[in-house]
KOLDREN-598285 format. One record per atom (N, C-alpha, C): residue number from 1; residue in three letters; atom name; x, y, z. Coordinates in Angstrom, 3 decimals. Example, Ala and Ser with C-alpha at 12.3 -4.5 7.8 and 13.67 -1.06 7.14 Angstrom:
- 1	ALA	N	13.190	-5.690	7.800
- 1	ALA	CA	12.300	-4.500	7.800
- 1	ALA	C	13.200	-3.300	7.800
- 2	SER	N	12.850	-2.250	7.080
- 2	SER	CA	13.670	-1.060	7.140
- 2	SER	C	12.900	0.030	7.870
END
This chain:
- 1	MET	N	139.279	-121.330	25.637
- 1	MET	CA	138.772	-122.249	24.637
- 1	MET	C	137.354	-121.837	24.251
- 2	LEU	N	137.105	-121.677	22.969
- 2	LEU	CA	135.782	-121.309	22.493
- 2	LEU	C	134.865	-122.522	22.457
- 3	SER	N	133.608	-122.271	22.704
- 3	SER	CA	132.613	-123.339	22.684
- 3	SER	C	131.949	-123.390	21.323
- 4	PRO	N	131.623	-124.609	20.824
- 4	PRO	CA	130.880	-124.701	19.574
- 4	PRO	C	129.437	-124.221	19.745
- 5	ASN	N	128.931	-124.197	20.979
- 5	ASN	CA	127.589	-123.720	21.274
- 5	ASN	C	127.684	-122.225	21.574
- 6	PRO	N	127.101	-121.359	20.737
- 6	PRO	CA	127.266	-119.915	20.951
- 6	PRO	C	126.669	-119.433	22.281
- 7	ILE	N	125.605	-120.045	22.750
- 7	ILE	CA	125.014	-119.633	24.025
- 7	ILE	C	125.940	-120.024	25.169
- 8	LEU	N	126.495	-121.220	25.122
- 8	LEU	CA	127.439	-121.655	26.144
- 8	LEU	C	128.677	-120.769	26.128
- 9	GLY	N	129.208	-120.481	24.952
- 9	GLY	CA	130.371	-119.605	24.839
- 9	GLY	C	130.089	-118.221	25.410
- 10	PHE	N	128.906	-117.695	25.127
- 10	PHE	CA	128.508	-116.395	25.680
- 10	PHE	C	128.441	-116.457	27.202
- 11	LEU	N	127.828	-117.508	27.739
- 11	LEU	CA	127.705	-117.646	29.193
- 11	LEU	C	129.071	-117.682	29.861
- 12	LEU	N	129.999	-118.443	29.310
- 12	LEU	CA	131.340	-118.527	29.885
- 12	LEU	C	131.997	-117.148	29.935
- 13	GLU	N	131.882	-116.397	28.851
- 13	GLU	CA	132.483	-115.060	28.812
- 13	GLU	C	131.771	-114.114	29.782
- 14	ALA	N	130.458	-114.199	29.865
- 14	ALA	CA	129.709	-113.345	30.794
- 14	ALA	C	130.118	-113.614	32.234
- 15	LYS	N	130.271	-114.887	32.591
- 15	LYS	CA	130.680	-115.233	33.949
- 15	LYS	C	132.083	-114.692	34.244
- 16	ARG	N	132.980	-114.820	33.292
- 16	ARG	CA	134.353	-114.337	33.495
- 16	ARG	C	134.405	-112.816	33.616
- 17	GLN	N	133.541	-112.118	32.894
- 17	GLN	CA	133.585	-110.657	32.840
- 17	GLN	C	132.825	-109.973	33.975
- 18	THR	N	131.996	-110.687	34.714
- 18	THR	CA	131.214	-110.040	35.770
- 18	THR	C	131.805	-110.391	37.139
- 19	TYR	N	131.119	-111.151	37.961
- 19	TYR	CA	131.562	-111.372	39.333
- 19	TYR	C	132.965	-111.971	39.417
- 20	ALA	N	133.294	-112.919	38.553
- 20	ALA	CA	134.591	-113.605	38.643
- 20	ALA	C	135.764	-112.641	38.502
- 21	SER	N	135.599	-111.577	37.726
- 21	SER	CA	136.723	-110.653	37.544
- 21	SER	C	136.546	-109.342	38.291
- 22	GLN	N	135.315	-108.925	38.512
- 22	GLN	CA	135.095	-107.614	39.109
- 22	GLN	C	134.438	-107.656	40.481
- 23	GLY	N	133.905	-108.788	40.892
- 23	GLY	CA	133.211	-108.864	42.173
- 23	GLY	C	132.021	-107.935	42.196
- 24	ASN	N	131.776	-107.346	43.346
- 24	ASN	CA	130.634	-106.452	43.496
- 24	ASN	C	130.807	-105.138	42.743
- 25	ASP	N	132.028	-104.823	42.303
- 25	ASP	CA	132.262	-103.581	41.570
- 25	ASP	C	131.570	-103.565	40.220
- 26	ALA	N	131.128	-104.723	39.737
- 26	ALA	CA	130.472	-104.800	38.435
- 26	ALA	C	128.994	-104.444	38.521
- 27	SER	N	128.522	-104.101	39.694
- 27	SER	CA	127.099	-103.848	39.894
- 27	SER	C	126.579	-102.706	39.026
- 28	VAL	N	125.371	-102.886	38.531
- 28	VAL	CA	124.621	-101.821	37.881
- 28	VAL	C	123.471	-101.480	38.824
- 29	THR	N	122.730	-100.445	38.525
- 29	THR	CA	121.587	-100.111	39.363
- 29	THR	C	120.628	-101.295	39.374
- 30	PRO	N	120.367	-101.879	40.559
- 30	PRO	CA	119.560	-103.099	40.610
- 30	PRO	C	118.077	-102.852	40.363
- 31	LEU	N	117.444	-103.853	39.758
- 31	LEU	CA	116.003	-103.817	39.547
- 31	LEU	C	115.249	-104.039	40.854
- 32	LEU	N	115.823	-104.843	41.747
- 32	LEU	CA	115.163	-105.203	43.000
- 32	LEU	C	115.850	-104.508	44.172
- 33	PRO	N	115.096	-103.808	45.026
- 33	PRO	CA	115.700	-103.118	46.172
- 33	PRO	C	116.482	-104.089	47.058
- 34	GLY	N	117.669	-103.663	47.480
- 34	GLY	CA	118.496	-104.464	48.366
- 34	GLY	C	119.339	-105.515	47.679
- 35	SER	N	119.234	-105.622	46.361
- 35	SER	CA	120.008	-106.633	45.622
- 35	SER	C	121.249	-106.000	45.007
- 36	ARG	N	122.119	-106.876	44.508
- 36	ARG	CA	123.238	-106.472	43.650
- 36	ARG	C	122.958	-107.094	42.293
- 37	GLN	N	123.340	-106.383	41.247
- 37	GLN	CA	123.014	-106.842	39.903
- 37	GLN	C	124.224	-106.672	38.994
- 38	LEU	N	124.557	-107.740	38.280
- 38	LEU	CA	125.667	-107.761	37.336
- 38	LEU	C	125.105	-108.073	35.955
- 39	GLU	N	125.636	-107.410	34.929
- 39	GLU	CA	125.121	-107.626	33.579
- 39	GLU	C	126.247	-107.672	32.559
- 40	TYR	N	125.957	-108.387	31.462
- 40	TYR	CA	126.896	-108.476	30.348
- 40	TYR	C	126.072	-108.676	29.088
- 41	ARG	N	126.425	-107.996	28.014
- 41	ARG	CA	125.682	-108.106	26.753
- 41	ARG	C	126.653	-108.291	25.596
- 42	ASP	N	126.233	-109.111	24.624
- 42	ASP	CA	126.965	-109.274	23.376
- 42	ASP	C	125.926	-109.552	22.291
- 43	GLY	N	125.639	-108.543	21.479
- 43	GLY	CA	124.641	-108.687	20.422
- 43	GLY	C	123.266	-108.978	20.999
- 44	SER	N	122.638	-110.050	20.531
- 44	SER	CA	121.281	-110.391	20.978
- 44	SER	C	121.263	-111.171	22.287
- 45	LEU	N	122.454	-111.493	22.823
- 45	LEU	CA	122.531	-112.253	24.078
- 45	LEU	C	122.802	-111.311	25.248
- 46	PHE	N	122.109	-111.558	26.343
- 46	PHE	CA	122.197	-110.714	27.530
- 46	PHE	C	122.224	-111.604	28.765
- 47	TYR	N	123.124	-111.299	29.711
- 47	TYR	CA	123.291	-112.056	30.955
- 47	TYR	C	123.003	-111.135	32.130
- 48	ARG	N	122.229	-111.628	33.075
- 48	ARG	CA	121.949	-110.862	34.292
- 48	ARG	C	122.093	-111.791	35.488
- 49	ASP	N	122.818	-111.316	36.491
- 49	ASP	CA	123.003	-112.035	37.754
- 49	ASP	C	122.502	-111.110	38.856
- 50	ILE	N	121.463	-111.517	39.572
- 50	ILE	CA	120.898	-110.735	40.672
- 50	ILE	C	121.037	-111.553	41.942
- 51	TYR	N	121.594	-110.933	43.000
- 51	TYR	CA	121.732	-111.656	44.261
- 51	TYR	C	121.534	-110.731	45.448
- 52	PHE	N	121.181	-111.341	46.578
- 52	PHE	CA	120.978	-110.651	47.841
- 52	PHE	C	121.953	-111.210	48.854
- 53	GLY	N	122.520	-110.337	49.682
- 53	GLY	CA	123.401	-110.770	50.746
- 53	GLY	C	124.862	-110.706	50.350
- 54	VAL	N	125.740	-110.925	51.357
- 54	VAL	CA	127.180	-110.900	51.121
- 54	VAL	C	127.822	-112.142	51.734
- 55	SER	N	127.903	-112.204	53.055
- 55	SER	CA	128.507	-113.382	53.697
- 55	SER	C	127.709	-114.634	53.382
- 56	TYR	N	126.386	-114.523	53.411
- 56	TYR	CA	125.488	-115.558	52.926
- 56	TYR	C	124.608	-114.884	51.890
- 57	PHE	N	124.434	-115.517	50.734
- 57	PHE	CA	123.724	-114.876	49.639
- 57	PHE	C	122.856	-115.880	48.883
- 58	VAL	N	121.874	-115.340	48.189
- 58	VAL	CA	120.962	-116.118	47.354
- 58	VAL	C	120.816	-115.348	46.049
- 59	GLY	N	120.866	-116.046	44.910
- 59	GLY	CA	120.775	-115.332	43.651
- 59	GLY	C	120.337	-116.181	42.481
- 60	GLN	N	120.272	-115.513	41.343
- 60	GLN	CA	119.873	-116.178	40.100
- 60	GLN	C	120.574	-115.518	38.917
- 61	GLU	N	121.121	-116.356	38.043
- 61	GLU	CA	121.707	-115.913	36.784
- 61	GLU	C	120.727	-116.290	35.672
- 62	THR	N	120.579	-115.414	34.696
- 62	THR	CA	119.695	-115.686	33.562
- 62	THR	C	120.369	-115.216	32.279
- 63	VAL	N	120.269	-116.029	31.237
- 63	VAL	CA	120.717	-115.646	29.895
- 63	VAL	C	119.471	-115.442	29.042
- 64	TYR	N	119.455	-114.317	28.342
- 64	TYR	CA	118.356	-113.970	27.438
- 64	TYR	C	118.882	-113.956	26.009
- 65	GLN	N	118.043	-114.385	25.084
- 65	GLN	CA	118.340	-114.236	23.659
- 65	GLN	C	117.169	-113.493	23.051
- 66	ASP	N	117.458	-112.363	22.417
- 66	ASP	CA	116.408	-111.505	21.853
- 66	ASP	C	115.338	-111.207	22.904
- 67	GLU	N	115.784	-110.856	24.123
- 67	GLU	CA	114.926	-110.455	25.239
- 67	GLU	C	114.086	-111.596	25.832
- 68	GLN	N	114.311	-112.837	25.403
- 68	GLN	CA	113.591	-113.987	25.948
- 68	GLN	C	114.525	-114.803	26.836
- 69	PRO	N	114.134	-115.126	28.082
- 69	PRO	CA	114.995	-115.949	28.936
- 69	PRO	C	115.113	-117.361	28.367
- 70	ILE	N	116.367	-117.858	28.256
- 70	ILE	CA	116.581	-119.180	27.658
- 70	ILE	C	117.354	-120.135	28.563
- 71	TRP	N	118.056	-119.598	29.569
- 71	TRP	CA	118.855	-120.431	30.479
- 71	TRP	C	118.886	-119.724	31.821
- 72	SER	N	118.851	-120.494	32.907
- 72	SER	CA	118.922	-119.867	34.218
- 72	SER	C	119.536	-120.820	35.233
- 73	MET	N	120.134	-120.232	36.271
- 73	MET	CA	120.696	-120.993	37.377
- 73	MET	C	120.413	-120.239	38.665
- 74	SER	N	119.894	-120.944	39.664
- 74	SER	CA	119.725	-120.348	40.985
- 74	SER	C	120.808	-120.899	41.904
- 75	TYR	N	121.164	-120.122	42.920
- 75	TYR	CA	122.234	-120.531	43.826
- 75	TYR	C	122.011	-119.912	45.201
- 76	ALA	N	122.553	-120.567	46.216
- 76	ALA	CA	122.497	-120.047	47.584
- 76	ALA	C	123.677	-120.617	48.352
- 77	GLY	N	124.306	-119.773	49.159
- 77	GLY	CA	125.418	-120.245	49.972
- 77	GLY	C	126.208	-119.101	50.535
- 78	GLY	N	127.371	-119.436	51.071
- 78	GLY	CA	128.237	-118.405	51.598
- 78	GLY	C	129.227	-118.927	52.609
- 79	VAL	N	129.831	-117.991	53.291
- 79	VAL	CA	130.870	-118.264	54.271
- 79	VAL	C	130.221	-118.800	55.554
- 80	ASN	N	130.902	-119.741	56.214
- 80	ASN	CA	130.407	-120.276	57.482
- 80	ASN	C	130.120	-119.150	58.464
- 81	GLN	N	129.079	-119.331	59.270
- 81	GLN	CA	128.685	-118.313	60.246
- 81	GLN	C	129.774	-118.028	61.268
- 82	SER	N	130.648	-118.976	61.510
- 82	SER	CA	131.707	-118.790	62.511
- 82	SER	C	132.811	-117.840	62.035
- 83	ILE	N	132.830	-117.543	60.741
- 83	ILE	CA	133.855	-116.643	60.193
- 83	ILE	C	133.283	-115.235	60.178
- 84	LEU	N	133.830	-114.383	61.035
- 84	LEU	CA	133.287	-113.036	61.210
- 84	LEU	C	134.242	-111.932	60.772
- 85	ALA	N	135.537	-112.207	60.750
- 85	ALA	CA	136.520	-111.167	60.422
- 85	ALA	C	136.385	-110.750	58.956
- 86	PRO	N	136.183	-109.451	58.697
- 86	PRO	CA	136.047	-108.985	57.309
- 86	PRO	C	137.221	-109.393	56.412
- 87	ASP	N	138.447	-109.389	56.942
- 87	ASP	CA	139.600	-109.785	56.125
- 87	ASP	C	139.521	-111.253	55.723
- 88	ASP	N	139.038	-112.122	56.616
- 88	ASP	CA	138.874	-113.544	56.281
- 88	ASP	C	137.812	-113.729	55.207
- 89	ILE	N	136.701	-113.035	55.349
- 89	ILE	CA	135.621	-113.129	54.352
- 89	ILE	C	136.119	-112.631	53.003
- 90	ARG	N	136.812	-111.499	53.003
- 90	ARG	CA	137.357	-110.938	51.754
- 90	ARG	C	138.332	-111.916	51.098
- 91	SER	N	139.178	-112.546	51.897
- 91	SER	CA	140.155	-113.501	51.376
- 91	SER	C	139.472	-114.712	50.737
- 92	ILE	N	138.431	-115.214	51.370
- 92	ILE	CA	137.685	-116.361	50.823
- 92	ILE	C	137.047	-115.987	49.491
- 93	TYR	N	136.433	-114.807	49.416
- 93	TYR	CA	135.774	-114.399	48.172
- 93	TYR	C	136.773	-114.037	47.071
- 94	THR	N	137.942	-113.556	47.425
- 94	THR	CA	138.990	-113.331	46.422
- 94	THR	C	139.396	-114.666	45.804
- 95	PHE	N	139.576	-115.678	46.649
- 95	PHE	CA	139.904	-117.016	46.150
- 95	PHE	C	138.751	-117.572	45.313
- 96	LEU	N	137.510	-117.393	45.760
- 96	LEU	CA	136.351	-117.878	45.002
- 96	LEU	C	136.338	-117.280	43.603
- 97	ARG	N	136.560	-115.968	43.481
- 97	ARG	CA	136.561	-115.350	42.151
- 97	ARG	C	137.652	-115.933	41.261
- 98	ALA	N	138.815	-116.254	41.848
- 98	ALA	CA	139.885	-116.893	41.061
- 98	ALA	C	139.426	-118.259	40.566
- 99	ALA	N	138.746	-119.025	41.411
- 99	ALA	CA	138.230	-120.343	41.000
- 99	ALA	C	137.165	-120.181	39.919
- 100	LEU	N	136.277	-119.196	40.064
- 100	LEU	CA	135.196	-119.006	39.093
- 100	LEU	C	135.710	-118.549	37.733
- 101	ARG	N	136.880	-117.914	37.685
- 101	ARG	CA	137.462	-117.536	36.382
- 101	ARG	C	137.904	-118.768	35.592
- 102	GLN	N	137.959	-119.930	36.245
- 102	GLN	CA	138.339	-121.179	35.586
- 102	GLN	C	137.140	-121.875	34.938
- 103	VAL	N	135.992	-121.220	34.892
- 103	VAL	CA	134.783	-121.795	34.287
- 103	VAL	C	135.123	-122.298	32.881
- 104	SER	N	134.550	-123.450	32.492
- 104	SER	CA	134.930	-124.066	31.214
- 104	SER	C	133.720	-124.700	30.531
- 105	ASN	N	133.933	-125.129	29.288
- 105	ASN	CA	132.877	-125.837	28.547
- 105	ASN	C	132.387	-127.056	29.314
- 106	ASP	N	133.302	-127.753	29.987
- 106	ASP	CA	132.931	-128.959	30.722
- 106	ASP	C	132.180	-128.639	32.014
- 107	ASN	N	132.480	-127.509	32.623
- 107	ASN	CA	131.850	-127.084	33.879
- 107	ASN	C	131.338	-125.651	33.726
- 108	PRO	N	130.270	-125.440	32.944
- 108	PRO	CA	129.825	-124.067	32.694
- 108	PRO	C	128.992	-123.474	33.831
- 109	PHE	N	128.824	-124.213	34.909
- 109	PHE	CA	127.928	-123.793	35.982
- 109	PHE	C	128.632	-122.852	36.951
- 110	ARG	N	129.767	-123.270	37.481
- 110	ARG	CA	130.536	-122.491	38.451
- 110	ARG	C	132.017	-122.648	38.074
- 111	GLY	N	132.855	-123.133	39.000
- 111	GLY	CA	134.276	-123.307	38.715
- 111	GLY	C	134.610	-124.737	38.350
- 112	PRO	N	135.907	-125.075	38.343
- 112	PRO	CA	136.339	-126.434	37.974
- 112	PRO	C	136.016	-127.439	39.081
- 113	ASP	N	136.244	-128.704	38.813
- 113	ASP	CA	136.018	-129.727	39.842
- 113	ASP	C	136.926	-129.486	41.044
- 114	ASP	N	138.184	-129.141	40.789
- 114	ASP	CA	139.162	-128.878	41.849
- 114	ASP	C	140.032	-127.691	41.459
- 115	TYR	N	140.377	-126.899	42.454
- 115	TYR	CA	141.267	-125.759	42.237
- 115	TYR	C	141.971	-125.481	43.560
- 116	HIS	N	143.271	-125.255	43.506
- 116	HIS	CA	144.065	-125.006	44.716
- 116	HIS	C	144.894	-123.742	44.528
- 117	ASP	N	145.001	-122.977	45.592
- 117	ASP	CA	145.891	-121.817	45.593
- 117	ASP	C	146.180	-121.462	47.048
- 118	GLY	N	147.443	-121.546	47.420
- 118	GLY	CA	147.831	-121.233	48.790
- 118	GLY	C	147.158	-122.155	49.792
- 119	MET	N	146.535	-121.579	50.798
- 119	MET	CA	145.898	-122.371	51.850
- 119	MET	C	144.482	-122.815	51.503
- 120	TYR	N	143.963	-122.401	50.324
- 120	TYR	CA	142.580	-122.694	49.960
- 120	TYR	C	142.473	-123.791	48.914
- 121	THR	N	141.389	-124.569	49.023
- 121	THR	CA	141.038	-125.586	48.038
- 121	THR	C	139.568	-125.415	47.685
- 122	TYR	N	139.285	-125.374	46.389
- 122	TYR	CA	137.925	-125.255	45.868
- 122	TYR	C	137.505	-126.616	45.330
- 123	GLY	N	136.286	-127.030	45.627
- 123	GLY	CA	135.733	-128.262	45.071
- 123	GLY	C	134.355	-128.011	44.505
- 124	ASN	N	134.049	-128.670	43.386
- 124	ASN	CA	132.756	-128.508	42.730
- 124	ASN	C	132.270	-129.890	42.297
- 125	ALA	N	131.239	-130.391	42.966
- 125	ALA	CA	130.635	-131.683	42.616
- 125	ALA	C	129.295	-131.397	41.949
- 126	HIS	N	129.098	-131.928	40.741
- 126	HIS	CA	127.883	-131.603	39.987
- 126	HIS	C	127.404	-132.798	39.181
- 127	LYS	N	126.144	-132.738	38.797
- 127	LYS	CA	125.512	-133.750	37.947
- 127	LYS	C	124.773	-133.030	36.837
- 128	GLY	N	124.611	-133.711	35.721
- 128	GLY	CA	123.860	-133.151	34.611
- 128	GLY	C	124.735	-132.415	33.620
- 129	LYS	N	124.073	-131.828	32.650
- 129	LYS	CA	124.721	-131.091	31.568
- 129	LYS	C	124.180	-129.673	31.523
- 130	PHE	N	124.624	-128.908	30.561
- 130	PHE	CA	124.249	-127.512	30.401
- 130	PHE	C	122.727	-127.318	30.413
- 131	ASP	N	121.983	-128.279	29.865
- 131	ASP	CA	120.536	-128.110	29.751
- 131	ASP	C	119.780	-128.413	31.050
- 132	ALA	N	120.362	-129.190	31.971
- 132	ALA	CA	119.739	-129.488	33.268
- 132	ALA	C	120.821	-129.998	34.213
- 133	PHE	N	121.053	-129.310	35.334
- 133	PHE	CA	122.177	-129.634	36.207
- 133	PHE	C	121.893	-129.207	37.639
- 134	TRP	N	122.704	-129.683	38.562
- 134	TRP	CA	122.697	-129.276	39.962
- 134	TRP	C	124.054	-129.599	40.544
- 135	GLY	N	124.418	-128.912	41.602
- 135	GLY	CA	125.716	-129.182	42.192
- 135	GLY	C	125.952	-128.455	43.496
- 136	ASN	N	127.122	-128.724	44.053
- 136	ASN	CA	127.583	-128.124	45.305
- 136	ASN	C	129.030	-127.707	45.131
- 137	GLU	N	129.369	-126.537	45.640
- 137	GLU	CA	130.767	-126.124	45.655
- 137	GLU	C	131.164	-125.828	47.101
- 138	THR	N	132.436	-126.072	47.385
- 138	THR	CA	132.967	-125.804	48.717
- 138	THR	C	134.340	-125.157	48.590
- 139	ILE	N	134.701	-124.425	49.622
- 139	ILE	CA	136.066	-123.927	49.773
- 139	ILE	C	136.533	-124.383	51.143
- 140	SER	N	137.722	-124.980	51.167
- 140	SER	CA	138.336	-125.413	52.421
- 140	SER	C	139.609	-124.626	52.658
- 141	ARG	N	139.878	-124.368	53.924
- 141	ARG	CA	141.130	-123.743	54.341
- 141	ARG	C	141.701	-124.645	55.433
- 142	ASP	N	142.910	-125.130	55.221
- 142	ASP	CA	143.536	-126.047	56.179
- 142	ASP	C	142.617	-127.236	56.488
- 143	ASN	N	142.013	-127.801	55.439
- 143	ASN	CA	141.156	-128.992	55.504
- 143	ASN	C	139.845	-128.787	56.248
- 144	ALA	N	139.435	-127.548	56.521
- 144	ALA	CA	138.141	-127.263	57.145
- 144	ALA	C	137.306	-126.457	56.154
- 145	ILE	N	136.058	-126.861	55.921
- 145	ILE	CA	135.192	-126.142	54.986
- 145	ILE	C	134.830	-124.782	55.573
- 146	VAL	N	135.111	-123.722	54.789
- 146	VAL	CA	134.834	-122.353	55.224
- 146	VAL	C	133.741	-121.687	54.386
- 147	TYR	N	133.339	-122.353	53.299
- 147	TYR	CA	132.351	-121.793	52.369
- 147	TYR	C	131.645	-122.954	51.693
- 148	ARG	N	130.339	-122.782	51.484
- 148	ARG	CA	129.553	-123.829	50.815
- 148	ARG	C	128.445	-123.159	50.005
- 149	LEU	N	128.154	-123.708	48.810
- 149	LEU	CA	127.095	-123.173	47.950
- 149	LEU	C	126.417	-124.316	47.206
- 150	GLN	N	125.107	-124.225	47.031
- 150	GLN	CA	124.342	-125.173	46.207
- 150	GLN	C	123.771	-124.417	45.012
- 151	TYR	N	123.677	-125.098	43.869
- 151	TYR	CA	123.141	-124.465	42.674
- 151	TYR	C	122.401	-125.475	41.814
- 152	SER	N	121.509	-124.967	40.961
- 152	SER	CA	120.812	-125.820	39.992
- 152	SER	C	120.262	-124.932	38.885
- 153	GLY	N	120.015	-125.547	37.729
- 153	GLY	CA	119.462	-124.777	36.621
- 153	GLY	C	119.505	-125.535	35.314
- 154	GLY	N	119.362	-124.786	34.220
- 154	GLY	CA	119.405	-125.379	32.898
- 154	GLY	C	118.662	-124.541	31.875
- 155	LEU	N	118.487	-125.126	30.679
- 155	LEU	CA	117.751	-124.450	29.607
- 155	LEU	C	116.284	-124.358	29.976
- 156	LEU	N	115.679	-123.218	29.660
- 156	LEU	CA	114.263	-123.016	29.953
- 156	LEU	C	113.428	-123.494	28.775
- 157	ARG	N	112.291	-124.105	29.083
- 157	ARG	CA	111.423	-124.603	28.012
- 157	ARG	C	110.041	-124.023	28.158
END
């Protein structure tokens, strides 16, 4: 579904085309040592997502228009410390990317309010609108939370 707001529509497409569909494979040479960086461009609009870490990570997404930052979101979270098996971590992040591909005009921050697939359930509780928002997302497996993330952001003034 296309958004009537061109910046929102661009953001939704950028999110779908970077981490949600490609994961870490979408990385470009990072500006900051030790980080991963994802980018997407369409005309005068440019999206950059820079984050540090894997099992637990901290990052920031920014949308630029004509090289000026106009929207940003910071986030931090990850897989519970008790989950150590690489296959379990990979499985959780594969499910997370599937949930994040469901990003919509109503929830342009992360994924939908609820999403289920197999043994996993994704939840996203948020407040605010595109211009100023905050929220929490979780992933549960067999009714136990295995992943948690907090985020906030909005239009820059």
